[in-house]
N, CA, C, O and the ligand as a Tripos MOL2 file, in Angstrom:
@<TRIPOS>MOLECULE
protein
  245   243    62     0     0
PROTEIN
NO_CHARGES

@<TRIPOS>ATOM
      1 N          57.9580   85.0440  -15.1410 N.3       1 MET1
      2 CA         58.0340   83.8010  -14.3860 C.3       1 MET1
      3 C          56.9150   83.7560  -13.3660 C.2       1 MET1
      4 O          56.6350   84.7530  -12.7010 O.2       1 MET1
      5 N          56.2800   82.6180  -13.2410 N.am      2 LYS2
      6 CA         55.0990   82.5260  -12.3780 C.3       2 LYS2
      7 C          55.2330   81.3270  -11.4540 C.2       2 LYS2
      8 O          55.6610   80.2500  -11.8690 O.2       2 LYS2
      9 N          54.8660   81.5260  -10.2120 N.am      3 CYS3
     10 CA         54.9450   80.4460   -9.2380 C.3       3 CYS3
     11 C          53.8720   79.4000   -9.5330 C.2       3 CYS3
     12 O          52.7020   79.7290   -9.7280 O.2       3 CYS3
     13 N          54.2850   78.1570   -9.5620 N.am      4 ASN4
     14 CA         53.3350   77.0780   -9.8390 C.3       4 ASN4
     15 C          52.3980   76.8460   -8.6720 C.2       4 ASN4
     16 O          51.3230   76.2670   -8.8330 O.2       4 ASN4
     17 N          52.8010   77.2930   -7.5130 N.am      5 LEU5
     18 CA         52.0160   76.9860   -6.3180 C.3       5 LEU5
     19 C          50.9850   78.0700   -6.0210 C.2       5 LEU5
     20 O          49.7970   77.7790   -5.8870 O.2       5 LEU5
     21 N          51.4400   79.3280   -5.9170 N.am      6 CYS6
     22 CA         50.5180   80.3890   -5.5130 C.3       6 CYS6
     23 C          50.1410   81.3010   -6.6690 C.2       6 CYS6
     24 O          49.2530   82.1430   -6.5310 O.2       6 CYS6
     25 N          50.8130   81.1380   -7.8190 N.am      7 GLY7
     26 CA         50.4600   81.9520   -8.9710 C.3       7 GLY7
     27 C          51.0610   83.3390   -8.9440 C.2       7 GLY7
     28 O          50.7510   84.1640   -9.8040 O.2       7 GLY7
     29 N          51.9120   83.6110   -7.9750 N.am      8 TYR8
     30 CA         52.5640   84.9230   -7.8740 C.3       8 TYR8
     31 C          53.5320   85.1090   -9.0290 C.2       8 TYR8
     32 O          54.3530   84.2340   -9.3020 O.2       8 TYR8
     33 N          53.4380   86.2470   -9.7090 N.am      9 GLU9
     34 CA         54.3170   86.4970  -10.8490 C.3       9 GLU9
     35 C          55.4770   87.3880  -10.4360 C.2       9 GLU9
     36 O          55.2770   88.3960   -9.7590 O.2       9 GLU9
     37 N          56.6860   87.0220  -10.8400 N.am     10 PHE10
     38 CA         57.8700   87.7940  -10.4770 C.3      10 PHE10
     39 C          58.9550   87.6110  -11.5130 C.2      10 PHE10
     40 O          58.9190   86.6860  -12.3250 O.2      10 PHE10
     41 N          59.9320   88.5210  -11.4690 N.am     11 ASP11
     42 CA         61.0550   88.4220  -12.3860 C.3      11 ASP11
     43 C          62.0200   87.3630  -11.8880 C.2      11 ASP11
     44 O          62.1430   87.1310  -10.6860 O.2      11 ASP11
     45 N          62.6990   86.7280  -12.8220 N.am     12 GLU12
     46 CA         63.6540   85.6790  -12.4470 C.3      12 GLU12
     47 C          64.7250   86.2390  -11.5220 C.2      12 GLU12
     48 O          65.2360   85.5280  -10.6570 O.2      12 GLU12
     49 N          65.0660   87.5160  -11.7050 N.am     13 LYS13
     50 CA         66.0820   88.1500  -10.8590 C.3      13 LYS13
     51 C          65.5700   88.3460   -9.4380 C.2      13 LYS13
     52 O          66.3520   88.4270   -8.4910 O.2      13 LYS13
     53 N          64.2600   88.4210   -9.3010 N.am     14 GLU14
     54 CA         63.6770   88.6310   -7.9840 C.3      14 GLU14
     55 C          63.6590   87.3690   -7.1420 C.2      14 GLU14
     56 O          63.5320   87.4310   -5.9190 O.2      14 GLU14
     57 N          63.7860   86.2210   -7.7990 N.am     15 SER15
     58 CA         63.6840   84.9700   -7.0610 C.3      15 SER15
     59 C          64.8150   84.8770   -6.0340 C.2      15 SER15
     60 O          65.9340   85.3260   -6.2790 O.2      15 SER15
     61 N          64.5070   84.3060   -4.9210 N.am     16 ILE16
     62 CA         65.5020   84.1850   -3.8580 C.3      16 ILE16
     63 C          66.5360   83.1490   -4.2740 C.2      16 ILE16
     64 O          66.1760   82.0230   -4.6170 O.2      16 ILE16
     65 N          67.8200   83.5120   -4.2480 N.am     17 PRO17
     66 CA         68.8600   82.5460   -4.6120 C.3      17 PRO17
     67 C          68.9120   81.4110   -3.6050 C.2      17 PRO17
     68 O          69.3600   81.5870   -2.4720 O.2      17 PRO17
     69 N          68.4550   80.2630   -4.0240 N.am     18 VAL18
     70 CA         68.3080   79.1390   -3.1140 C.3      18 VAL18
     71 C          69.6630   78.5780   -2.7020 C.2      18 VAL18
     72 O          69.8600   78.1860   -1.5520 O.2      18 VAL18
     73 N          70.5980   78.5430   -3.6550 N.am     19 CYS19
     74 CA         71.8410   77.8010   -3.4340 C.3      19 CYS19
     75 C          72.9780   78.6630   -2.9220 C.2      19 CYS19
     76 O          74.1230   78.2150   -2.8700 O.2      19 CYS19
     77 N          72.6730   79.8920   -2.5450 N.am     20 GLN20
     78 CA         73.7470   80.7730   -2.1110 C.3      20 GLN20
     79 C          74.5080   80.1710   -0.9250 C.2      20 GLN20
     80 O          75.7310   80.2860   -0.8350 O.2      20 GLN20
     81 N          73.7860   79.5450   -0.0430 N.am     21 SER21
     82 CA         74.4350   79.0050    1.1560 C.3      21 SER21
     83 C          74.6410   77.5040    1.0540 C.2      21 SER21
     84 O          75.0640   76.8570    2.0120 O.2      21 SER21
     85 N          74.3360   76.9520   -0.1250 N.am     22 CYS22
     86 CA         74.4750   75.5110   -0.2810 C.3      22 CYS22
     87 C          75.9490   75.1370   -0.4190 C.2      22 CYS22
     88 O          76.6100   75.6300   -1.3340 O.2      22 CYS22
     89 N          76.4790   74.3030    0.4360 N.am     23 PRO23
     90 CA         77.9160   73.9890    0.4250 C.3      23 PRO23
     91 C          78.3140   73.0070   -0.6780 C.2      23 PRO23
     92 O          79.4780   72.9760   -1.0760 O.2      23 PRO23
     93 N          77.3960   72.2250   -1.1660 N.am     24 LEU24
     94 CA         77.7680   71.1610   -2.0960 C.3      24 LEU24
     95 C          77.5770   71.5560   -3.5580 C.2      24 LEU24
     96 O          78.5130   71.5060   -4.3560 O.2      24 LEU24
     97 N          76.3720   71.9410   -3.8870 N.am     25 VAL25
     98 CA         76.0770   72.2270   -5.2840 C.3      25 VAL25
     99 C          75.7370   73.6980   -5.4520 C.2      25 VAL25
    100 O          74.7590   74.1820   -4.8830 O.2      25 VAL25
    101 N          76.5370   74.4060   -6.2290 N.am     26 LYS26
    102 CA         76.2050   75.7900   -6.5380 C.3      26 LYS26
    103 C          75.6080   75.8720   -7.9320 C.2      26 LYS26
    104 O          75.8960   75.0600   -8.8110 O.2      26 LYS26
    105 N          74.7790   76.8690   -8.1000 N.am     27 ASN27
    106 CA         74.1180   77.0580   -9.3860 C.3      27 ASN27
    107 C          73.3310   75.8280   -9.8290 C.2      27 ASN27
    108 O          73.4310   75.4000  -10.9790 O.2      27 ASN27
    109 N          72.5530   75.2670   -8.9170 N.am     28 CYS28
    110 CA         71.7220   74.1400   -9.3340 C.3      28 CYS28
    111 C          70.4270   74.6420   -9.9620 C.2      28 CYS28
    112 O          69.5570   73.8560  -10.3370 O.2      28 CYS28
    113 N          70.3140   75.9830  -10.0720 N.am     29 LYS29
    114 CA         69.2160   76.6020  -10.8160 C.3      29 LYS29
    115 C          67.8500   76.2930  -10.2470 C.2      29 LYS29
    116 O          66.8990   76.0390  -10.9850 O.2      29 LYS29
    117 N          67.7620   76.3170   -8.9500 N.am     30 LEU30
    118 CA         66.4330   76.2710   -8.3560 C.3      30 LEU30
    119 C          65.8870   77.6880   -8.2760 C.2      30 LEU30
    120 O          66.6250   78.6450   -8.0430 O.2      30 LEU30
    121 N          64.6080   77.7980   -8.4700 N.am     31 ILE31
    122 CA         63.9500   79.0900   -8.3490 C.3      31 ILE31
    123 C          63.0320   79.0370   -7.1360 C.2      31 ILE31
    124 O          62.3260   78.0530   -6.9170 O.2      31 ILE31
    125 N          63.0520   80.1030   -6.3550 N.am     32 ARG32
    126 CA         62.1910   80.1250   -5.1830 C.3      32 ARG32
    127 C          61.2570   81.3260   -5.2590 C.2      32 ARG32
    128 O          61.6770   82.4540   -5.5190 O.2      32 ARG32
    129 N          60.0110   81.0550   -5.0280 N.am     33 CYS33
    130 CA         59.0020   82.1130   -5.0620 C.3      33 CYS33
    131 C          59.1970   83.0490   -3.8730 C.2      33 CYS33
    132 O          59.2400   82.5940   -2.7300 O.2      33 CYS33
    133 N          59.3160   84.3690   -4.1330 N.am     34 PRO34
    134 CA         59.4670   85.3130   -3.0280 C.3      34 PRO34
    135 C          58.2090   85.4170   -2.1900 C.2      34 PRO34
    136 O          58.2530   85.9100   -1.0630 O.2      34 PRO34
    137 N          57.1090   84.9670   -2.7150 N.am     35 ASN35
    138 CA         55.8340   85.0990   -2.0120 C.3      35 ASN35
    139 C          55.5890   83.9520   -1.0400 C.2      35 ASN35
    140 O          55.2720   84.1820    0.1270 O.2      35 ASN35
    141 N          55.7350   82.7130   -1.5170 N.am     36 CYS36
    142 CA         55.3710   81.5650   -0.6730 C.3      36 CYS36
    143 C          56.5660   80.6710   -0.3490 C.2      36 CYS36
    144 O          56.4570   79.7820    0.4960 O.2      36 CYS36
    145 N          57.7240   80.8960   -1.0190 N.am     37 GLY37
    146 CA         58.9030   80.1090   -0.6980 C.3      37 GLY37
    147 C          58.9570   78.7570   -1.3880 C.2      37 GLY37
    148 O          59.8360   77.9450   -1.1010 O.2      37 GLY37
    149 N          58.0250   78.5120   -2.2920 N.am     38 TYR38
    150 CA         58.0420   77.2570   -3.0370 C.3      38 TYR38
    151 C          59.2460   77.2280   -3.9800 C.2      38 TYR38
    152 O          59.5640   78.2270   -4.6250 O.2      38 TYR38
    153 N          59.9120   76.0730   -4.0530 N.am     39 GLU39
    154 CA         61.1010   75.9540   -4.9030 C.3      39 GLU39
    155 C          60.8470   74.9810   -6.0490 C.2      39 GLU39
    156 O          60.1910   73.9530   -5.8800 O.2      39 GLU39
    157 N          61.3740   75.3250   -7.2030 N.am     40 TRP40
    158 CA         61.3210   74.3900   -8.3300 C.3      40 TRP40
    159 C          62.4840   74.6650   -9.2530 C.2      40 TRP40
    160 O          63.0360   75.7650   -9.2260 O.2      40 TRP40
    161 N          62.8780   73.6930  -10.0770 N.am     41 PRO41
    162 CA         64.0160   73.8700  -10.9810 C.3      41 PRO41
    163 C          63.6930   74.8380  -12.1040 C.2      41 PRO41
    164 O          62.5820   74.8360  -12.6340 O.2      41 PRO41
    165 N          64.6680   75.6660  -12.4660 N.am     42 ALA42
    166 CA         64.4770   76.6380  -13.5380 C.3      42 ALA42
    167 C          64.2960   75.9250  -14.8670 C.2      42 ALA42
    168 O          64.8440   74.8460  -15.0920 O.2      42 ALA42
    169 N          63.5240   76.5420  -15.7370 N.am     43 GLU43
    170 CA         63.3060   75.9560  -17.0570 C.3      43 GLU43
    171 C          64.5040   76.2290  -17.9430 C.2      43 GLU43
    172 O          65.0510   77.3310  -17.9240 O.2      43 GLU43
    173 N          64.9150   75.2490  -18.7110 N.am     44 PRO44
    174 CA         65.9780   75.5000  -19.6880 C.3      44 PRO44
    175 C          65.4890   76.4330  -20.7840 C.2      44 PRO44
    176 O          64.2870   76.5390  -21.0280 O.2      44 PRO44
    177 N          66.4340   77.1150  -21.4500 N.am     45 ASP45
    178 CA         66.0700   78.1280  -22.4320 C.3      45 ASP45
    179 C          65.2110   77.5890  -23.5620 C.2      45 ASP45
    180 O          64.2990   78.2640  -24.0390 O.2      45 ASP45
    181 N          65.5110   76.3670  -23.9870 N.am     46 TRP46
    182 CA         64.7550   75.8390  -25.1320 C.3      46 TRP46
    183 C          63.2850   75.6430  -24.7740 C.2      46 TRP46
    184 O          62.3990   75.7930  -25.6150 O.2      46 TRP46
    185 N          63.0460   75.3080  -23.5150 N.am     47 LEU47
    186 CA         61.6650   75.1120  -23.0990 C.3      47 LEU47
    187 C          60.9270   76.4460  -23.0350 C.2      47 LEU47
    188 O          59.7490   76.5430  -23.3820 O.2      47 LEU47
    189 N          61.6450   77.4670  -22.5840 N.am     48 LYS48
    190 CA         61.0470   78.8050  -22.5370 C.3      48 LYS48
    191 C          60.6450   79.2540  -23.9250 C.2      48 LYS48
    192 O          59.5610   79.8060  -24.1180 O.2      48 LYS48
    193 N          61.5210   79.0170  -24.8990 N.am     49 LYS49
    194 CA         61.2280   79.4570  -26.2570 C.3      49 LYS49
    195 C          59.9740   78.7680  -26.7940 C.2      49 LYS49
    196 O          59.1320   79.3960  -27.4360 O.2      49 LYS49
    197 N          59.8670   77.4890  -26.5240 N.am     50 ILE50
    198 CA         58.6750   76.7580  -26.9710 C.3      50 ILE50
    199 C          57.4200   77.3450  -26.3450 C.2      50 ILE50
    200 O          56.4050   77.5340  -27.0150 O.2      50 ILE50
    201 N          57.5040   77.6270  -25.0600 N.am     51 LYS51
    202 CA         56.3400   78.1870  -24.3800 C.3      51 LYS51
    203 C          55.9930   79.5690  -24.9170 C.2      51 LYS51
    204 O          54.8200   79.8970  -25.0970 O.2      51 LYS51
    205 N          57.0310   80.3880  -25.1750 N.am     52 GLU52
    206 CA         56.7840   81.7140  -25.7140 C.3      52 GLU52
    207 C          56.0620   81.6230  -27.0430 C.2      52 GLU52
    208 O          55.1200   82.3740  -27.2980 O.2      52 GLU52
    209 N          56.5000   80.7090  -27.8840 N.am     53 ARG53
    210 CA         55.8540   80.5390  -29.1790 C.3      53 ARG53
    211 C          54.3940   80.1650  -28.9990 C.2      53 ARG53
    212 O          53.5150   80.6850  -29.6860 O.2      53 ARG53
    213 N          54.1490   79.2560  -28.0670 N.am     54 ARG54
    214 CA         52.7780   78.8120  -27.8130 C.3      54 ARG54
    215 C          51.9270   79.9860  -27.3220 C.2      54 ARG54
    216 O          50.7870   80.1690  -27.7500 O.2      54 ARG54
    217 N          52.5130   80.7800  -26.4090 N.am     55 ASN55
    218 CA         51.7720   81.9130  -25.8690 C.3      55 ASN55
    219 C          51.4120   82.9090  -26.9700 C.2      55 ASN55
    220 O          50.3040   83.4450  -26.9980 O.2      55 ASN55
    221 N          52.3450   83.1450  -27.8630 N.am     56 ARG56
    222 CA         52.0790   84.0820  -28.9510 C.3      56 ARG56
    223 C          50.8950   83.6190  -29.7880 C.2      56 ARG56
    224 O          50.0460   84.4190  -30.1800 O.2      56 ARG56
    225 N          50.8510   82.3430  -30.0520 N.am     57 LYS57
    226 CA         49.7430   81.8050  -30.8360 C.3      57 LYS57
    227 C          48.4250   81.9800  -30.1040 C.2      57 LYS57
    228 O          47.3980   82.2910  -30.7080 O.2      57 LYS57
    229 N          48.4680   81.7740  -28.7840 N.am     58 ASN58
    230 CA         47.2410   81.8880  -28.0030 C.3      58 ASN58
    231 C          46.7420   83.3310  -27.9520 C.2      58 ASN58
    232 O          45.5390   83.5930  -27.9690 O.2      58 ASN58
    233 N          47.7090   84.2690  -27.8890 N.am     59 VAL59
    234 CA         47.3240   85.6780  -27.7640 C.3      59 VAL59
    235 C          46.7260   86.2010  -29.0630 C.2      59 VAL59
    236 O          45.8320   87.0470  -29.0620 O.2      59 VAL59
    237 N          47.2380   85.6790  -30.1640 N.am     60 LYS60
    238 CA         46.8190   86.1650  -31.4900 C.3      60 LYS60
    239 C          45.3080   85.9630  -31.6930 C.2      60 LYS60
    240 O          44.7520   84.9070  -31.3910 O.2      60 LYS60
    241 N          44.6760   87.0070  -32.2120 N.am     61 ARG61
    242 CA         43.2490   86.8910  -32.4890 C.3      61 ARG61
    243 C          43.0090   86.7620  -33.9730 C.2      61 ARG61
    244 O          41.8610   86.6520  -34.4050 O.2      61 ARG61
    245 ZN         54.5230   81.0410   -4.6840 Zn       62 ZN62
@<TRIPOS>BOND
     1     1     2 1
     2     2     3 1
     3     3     4 2
     4     3     5 am
     5     5     6 1
     6     6     7 1
     7     7     8 2
     8     7     9 am
     9     9    10 1
    10    10    11 1
    11    11    12 2
    12    11    13 am
    13    13    14 1
    14    14    15 1
    15    15    16 2
    16    15    17 am
    17    17    18 1
    18    18    19 1
    19    19    20 2
    20    19    21 am
    21    21    22 1
    22    22    23 1
    23    23    24 2
    24    23    25 am
    25    25    26 1
    26    26    27 1
    27    27    28 2
    28    27    29 am
    29    29    30 1
    30    30    31 1
    31    31    32 2
    32    31    33 am
    33    33    34 1
    34    34    35 1
    35    35    36 2
    36    35    37 am
    37    37    38 1
    38    38    39 1
    39    39    40 2
    40    39    41 am
    41    41    42 1
    42    42    43 1
    43    43    44 2
    44    43    45 am
    45    45    46 1
    46    46    47 1
    47    47    48 2
    48    47    49 am
    49    49    50 1
    50    50    51 1
    51    51    52 2
    52    51    53 am
    53    53    54 1
    54    54    55 1
    55    55    56 2
    56    55    57 am
    57    57    58 1
    58    58    59 1
    59    59    60 2
    60    59    61 am
    61    61    62 1
    62    62    63 1
    63    63    64 2
    64    63    65 am
    65    65    66 1
    66    66    67 1
    67    67    68 2
    68    67    69 am
    69    69    70 1
    70    70    71 1
    71    71    72 2
    72    71    73 am
    73    73    74 1
    74    74    75 1
    75    75    76 2
    76    75    77 am
    77    77    78 1
    78    78    79 1
    79    79    80 2
    80    79    81 am
    81    81    82 1
    82    82    83 1
    83    83    84 2
    84    83    85 am
    85    85    86 1
    86    86    87 1
    87    87    88 2
    88    87    89 am
    89    89    90 1
    90    90    91 1
    91    91    92 2
    92    91    93 am
    93    93    94 1
    94    94    95 1
    95    95    96 2
    96    95    97 am
    97    97    98 1
    98    98    99 1
    99    99   100 2
   100    99   101 am
   101   101   102 1
   102   102   103 1
   103   103   104 2
   104   103   105 am
   105   105   106 1
   106   106   107 1
   107   107   108 2
   108   107   109 am
   109   109   110 1
   110   110   111 1
   111   111   112 2
   112   111   113 am
   113   113   114 1
   114   114   115 1
   115   115   116 2
   116   115   117 am
   117   117   118 1
   118   118   119 1
   119   119   120 2
   120   119   121 am
   121   121   122 1
   122   122   123 1
   123   123   124 2
   124   123   125 am
   125   125   126 1
   126   126   127 1
   127   127   128 2
   128   127   129 am
   129   129   130 1
   130   130   131 1
   131   131   132 2
   132   131   133 am
   133   133   134 1
   134   134   135 1
   135   135   136 2
   136   135   137 am
   137   137   138 1
   138   138   139 1
   139   139   140 2
   140   139   141 am
   141   141   142 1
   142   142   143 1
   143   143   144 2
   144   143   145 am
   145   145   146 1
   146   146   147 1
   147   147   148 2
   148   147   149 am
   149   149   150 1
   150   150   151 1
   151   151   152 2
   152   151   153 am
   153   153   154 1
   154   154   155 1
   155   155   156 2
   156   155   157 am
   157   157   158 1
   158   158   159 1
   159   159   160 2
   160   159   161 am
   161   161   162 1
   162   162   163 1
   163   163   164 2
   164   163   165 am
   165   165   166 1
   166   166   167 1
   167   167   168 2
   168   167   169 am
   169   169   170 1
   170   170   171 1
   171   171   172 2
   172   171   173 am
   173   173   174 1
   174   174   175 1
   175   175   176 2
   176   175   177 am
   177   177   178 1
   178   178   179 1
   179   179   180 2
   180   179   181 am
   181   181   182 1
   182   182   183 1
   183   183   184 2
   184   183   185 am
   185   185   186 1
   186   186   187 1
   187   187   188 2
   188   187   189 am
   189   189   190 1
   190   190   191 1
   191   191   192 2
   192   191   193 am
   193   193   194 1
   194   194   195 1
   195   195   196 2
   196   195   197 am
   197   197   198 1
   198   198   199 1
   199   199   200 2
   200   199   201 am
   201   201   202 1
   202   202   203 1
   203   203   204 2
   204   203   205 am
   205   205   206 1
   206   206   207 1
   207   207   208 2
   208   207   209 am
   209   209   210 1
   210   210   211 1
   211   211   212 2
   212   211   213 am
   213   213   214 1
   214   214   215 1
   215   215   216 2
   216   215   217 am
   217   217   218 1
   218   218   219 1
   219   219   220 2
   220   219   221 am
   221   221   222 1
   222   222   223 1
   223   223   224 2
   224   223   225 am
   225   225   226 1
   226   226   227 1
   227   227   228 2
   228   227   229 am
   229   229   230 1
   230   230   231 1
   231   231   232 2
   232   231   233 am
   233   233   234 1
   234   234   235 1
   235   235   236 2
   236   235   237 am
   237   237   238 1
   238   238   239 1
   239   239   240 2
   240   239   241 am
   241   241   242 1
   242   242   243 1
   243   243   244 2
@<TRIPOS>SUBSTRUCTURE
     1 MET1         2 RESIDUE 1 A MET
     2 LYS2         6 RESIDUE 1 A LYS
     3 CYS3        10 RESIDUE 1 A CYS
     4 ASN4        14 RESIDUE 1 A ASN
     5 LEU5        18 RESIDUE 1 A LEU
     6 CYS6        22 RESIDUE 1 A CYS
     7 GLY7        26 RESIDUE 1 A GLY
     8 TYR8        30 RESIDUE 1 A TYR
     9 GLU9        34 RESIDUE 1 A GLU
    10 PHE10       38 RESIDUE 1 A PHE
    11 ASP11       42 RESIDUE 1 A ASP
    12 GLU12       46 RESIDUE 1 A GLU
    13 LYS13       50 RESIDUE 1 A LYS
    14 GLU14       54 RESIDUE 1 A GLU
    15 SER15       58 RESIDUE 1 A SER
    16 ILE16       62 RESIDUE 1 A ILE
    17 PRO17       66 RESIDUE 1 A PRO
    18 VAL18       70 RESIDUE 1 A VAL
    19 CYS19       74 RESIDUE 1 A CYS
    20 GLN20       78 RESIDUE 1 A GLN
    21 SER21       82 RESIDUE 1 A SER
    22 CYS22       86 RESIDUE 1 A CYS
    23 PRO23       90 RESIDUE 1 A PRO
    24 LEU24       94 RESIDUE 1 A LEU
    25 VAL25       98 RESIDUE 1 A VAL
    26 LYS26      102 RESIDUE 1 A LYS
    27 ASN27      106 RESIDUE 1 A ASN
    28 CYS28      110 RESIDUE 1 A CYS
    29 LYS29      114 RESIDUE 1 A LYS
    30 LEU30      118 RESIDUE 1 A LEU
    31 ILE31      122 RESIDUE 1 A ILE
    32 ARG32      126 RESIDUE 1 A ARG
    33 CYS33      130 RESIDUE 1 A CYS
    34 PRO34      134 RESIDUE 1 A PRO
    35 ASN35      138 RESIDUE 1 A ASN
    36 CYS36      142 RESIDUE 1 A CYS
    37 GLY37      146 RESIDUE 1 A GLY
    38 TYR38      150 RESIDUE 1 A TYR
    39 GLU39      154 RESIDUE 1 A GLU
    40 TRP40      158 RESIDUE 1 A TRP
    41 PRO41      162 RESIDUE 1 A PRO
    42 ALA42      166 RESIDUE 1 A ALA
    43 GLU43      170 RESIDUE 1 A GLU
    44 PRO44      174 RESIDUE 1 A PRO
    45 ASP45      178 RESIDUE 1 A ASP
    46 TRP46      182 RESIDUE 1 A TRP
    47 LEU47      186 RESIDUE 1 A LEU
    48 LYS48      190 RESIDUE 1 A LYS
    49 LYS49      194 RESIDUE 1 A LYS
    50 ILE50      198 RESIDUE 1 A ILE
    51 LYS51      202 RESIDUE 1 A LYS
    52 GLU52      206 RESIDUE 1 A GLU
    53 ARG53      210 RESIDUE 1 A ARG
    54 ARG54      214 RESIDUE 1 A ARG
    55 ASN55      218 RESIDUE 1 A ASN
    56 ARG56      222 RESIDUE 1 A ARG
    57 LYS57      226 RESIDUE 1 A LYS
    58 ASN58      230 RESIDUE 1 A ASN
    59 VAL59      234 RESIDUE 1 A VAL
    60 LYS60      238 RESIDUE 1 A LYS
    61 ARG61      242 RESIDUE 1 A ARG
    62 ZN62       245 GROUP 0 **** ****
């Protein structure tokens, strides 16, 4: 997982749980960069799979 803002790469587990203290909506799946604090919504699994496939094609020589 990579921060869109600063480019810092981190594991999804490392991301700061944004909604832990949120009283209204829990598990809204926001991801927060541990480096710069930028928040964005987590990608759904199907989107990840598409990206992984694309990356594999790009890596292949
Ligand atoms: Zn960042």
